[in-house]
C-alpha positions in Angstrom: 0.0 0.0 0.0 2.9 2.4 0.7 3.8 2.5 -2.9 0.2 3.1 -4.1 -0.2 6.0 -1.7 3.2 7.4 -2.6 2.3 7.2 -6.3 -0.8 9.4 -5.4 1.5 11.8 -3.6 3.8 11.9 -6.7 0.8 12.7 -8.9 0.1 15.7 -6.6 3.8 16.7 -6.9 3.5 16.6 -10.7 0.5 18.9 -10.5 2.6 21.3 -8.4 5.4 21.2 -11.0 3.0 22.1 -13.8 1.8 25.1 -11.8 5.4 26.2 -11.3 5.4 25.2 -7.7 8.2 23.2 -6.1 7.0 19.6 -6.8 6.0 18.2 -3.5 2.8 16.3 -3.0 1.1 14.7 0.0 -1.8 12.5 0.8 -3.3 11.6 4.2 -4.8 8.2 4.7 -7.2 6.8 7.3 -8.1 3.1 7.3 -6.5 2.7 3.9 -8.7 5.4 2.4 -7.3 8.8 1.1 -9.0 11.5 3.0 -6.9 14.5 1.8 -4.5 15.2 -1.0 -2.5 18.3 -1.7 0.6 19.9 -3.3 2.6 22.9 -2.7 0.7 26.2 -3.1 3.3 28.7 -1.9 3.5 30.6 -5.2 -0.2 30.6 -5.8 -1.1 31.7 -2.3 2.1 33.9 -2.0 2.7 32.5 1.5 5.4 30.3 2.8 2.9 28.3 5.0 1.3 26.5 2.0 3.6 23.4 1.9 1.9 20.2 0.7 1.9 18.7 4.2 0.3 21.8 5.7 -2.5 22.0 3.1 -3.1 18.2 3.4 -3.3 18.4 7.2 -5.8 21.3 7.0 -8.0 19.4 4.5 -7.9 16.2 6.5 -8.9 18.0 9.7 -11.8 19.7 7.8 -12.9 16.4 6.3 -12.9 14.7 9.8 -14.1 17.8 11.6 -11.3 17.2 14.0 -7.8 18.4 14.2 -6.6 15.2 16.0 -5.4 13.0 13.2 -4.1 10.2 15.4 -5.4 7.4 13.3 -4.0 8.9 10.0 -0.9 8.4 8.0 0.8 11.0 5.8 2.6 10.1 2.6 4.8 12.9 1.2 7.3 13.0 -1.6 9.9 15.0 0.4 11.1 14.7 4.0 9.1 17.3 5.9 10.8 20.5 7.0 10.7 21.9 10.6 7.4 23.8 10.1 5.7 20.7 8.6 7.2 18.3 11.2 5.9 20.6 14.0 2.4 20.6 12.4 2.6 16.8 12.0 3.4 16.4 15.7 0.8 18.9 16.8 -1.9 17.2 14.7 -1.0 13.9 16.3 -0.5 12.0 13.0 0.2 8.4 13.6 2.9 8.0 10.9 4.7 9.6 8.1 6.1 8.0 5.0 8.3 10.1 2.7 10.2 9.7 -0.5 13.3 11.8 -1.0 15.5 12.9 1.9 16.1 16.6 2.3 19.7 17.3 3.3 19.1 21.1 3.5 15.8 21.2 5.5 14.7 17.7 6.5 13.3 17.5 10.0 12.7 13.7 10.3 16.3 12.5 10.1 18.5 14.7 7.8 19.0 17.8 10.0 16.6 17.2 12.9 14.8 14.3 14.5 11.6 16.0 15.5 9.4 12.9 15.0 11.3 10.8 17.6 12.1 13.6 20.1 10.7 12.3 23.4 10.7 15.8 24.8 7.7 16.7 22.6 4.1 15.7 23.6 3.8 13.2 20.7 6.1 11.1 18.7 5.4 10.0 15.1 6.4 6.7 13.4 8.2 7.4 10.1 9.9 5.7 7.2 11.8 7.5 4.5 13.1 6.4 1.1 9.8 5.2 -0.4 10.1 5.6 -4.1 13.0 7.8 -3.3 14.5 7.9 -6.8 11.3 9.0 -8.5 10.6 11.7 -5.9 14.2 13.0 -6.0 14.2 13.0 -9.8 11.1 15.1 -10.0 12.6 17.7 -7.7 16.0 17.8 -9.4 14.5 18.1 -12.9 12.3 21.0 -11.6 15.3 22.9 -10.3 17.4 22.2 -13.4 14.7 23.7 -15.5 14.5 26.7 -13.1 18.3 27.3 -13.4 18.1 27.2 -17.2 15.3 29.7 -17.2 17.4 32.1 -15.1 20.4 31.9 -17.5 
């Protein structure tokens, strides 16, 4: 199932790329059913808060009419940043599965270990590297294109 849900997150990331957004996509699942899907909307909304994870969390909470997402799982194409990791902990998501690691901003394992920090009020199960190559390639292709446009 992990691969199926990550493929749905990748589909969201591709939508983001076509809209000239950094290609990150996310889906939230409860009982093996997708309850929310999202992609980055920072450019469209002109606001740094609109990461795919943040948008998906908001949509899932709205669908469930509850901000506690303790029985839900998040699939995201890129390791969450500090902002998103904080929102994941605060919304009490059960687990996070991500594709590419983010050596510059990753808050699950790359730079910080927010999900497993026992000092916080909630810990989150996580697993990285799901469809890592596909997720990383989408990002690197996007940024190569951006660099060419600037030159």
